[in-house]
C-alpha positions in Angstrom: -18.5 8.4 11.4 -15.1 7.2 11.3 -12.4 8.8 12.4 -9.7 9.8 9.8 -6.0 8.4 9.7 -2.8 10.5 9.1 0.3 9.0 9.1 3.0 10.9 7.8 5.5 7.5 7.2 7.1 9.1 10.5 7.2 5.2 11.9 7.7 2.7 8.6 10.4 5.4 8.3 12.3 4.3 12.5 11.3 0.2 12.0 13.4 0.8 8.7 16.6 3.0 10.5 16.4 0.6 13.0 17.2 -3.1 10.6 13.5 -4.4 10.2 11.8 -5.6 6.8 8.1 -3.1 6.2 4.6 -3.6 3.9 3.8 -2.1 1.7 0.5 -1.2 -0.9 1.8 0.5 -4.0 -0.9 1.6 -6.2 1.2 -0.1 -9.4 0.5 -3.3 -7.7 -3.3 -2.9 -6.7 -3.6 -5.7 -4.7 0.0 -7.3 -3.3 1.8 -6.8 -0.7 4.9 -5.1 -1.4 8.2 -6.2 1.2 10.3 -3.4 1.9 13.7 -3.5 3.6 16.3 -1.2 5.0 18.4 -1.5 1.8 15.8 -0.7 -0.6 15.1 -3.3 -2.2 11.4 -4.8 -2.6 9.7 -7.7 -4.0 5.9 -8.6 -3.7 5.2 -11.6 -1.3 2.2 -13.1 0.0 1.9 -15.1 4.1 1.6 -19.2 3.4 -0.6 -21.3 6.0 2.2 -20.9 8.5 3.3 -17.2 7.7 6.2 -17.2 5.5 7.0 -14.9 3.5 6.6 -16.7 0.0 8.6 -14.6 -2.5 6.7 -14.0 -5.9 8.2 -11.2 -7.3 11.7 -9.7 -7.1 11.3 -5.2 -8.1 14.2 -4.6 -6.5 
């Protein structure tokens, strides 16, 4: 049987506070990857074959 994981968001907050972006999912955009920046901006992104972010759409 699998272990349940608990995520209180502390690590994401720590990364954002350090000035780095995080990648998240959002139920409003199923199957998409959201890149969230420390300043609150969000973008739907995908990775190209070299691992670079390609912005599909700016959300905020």
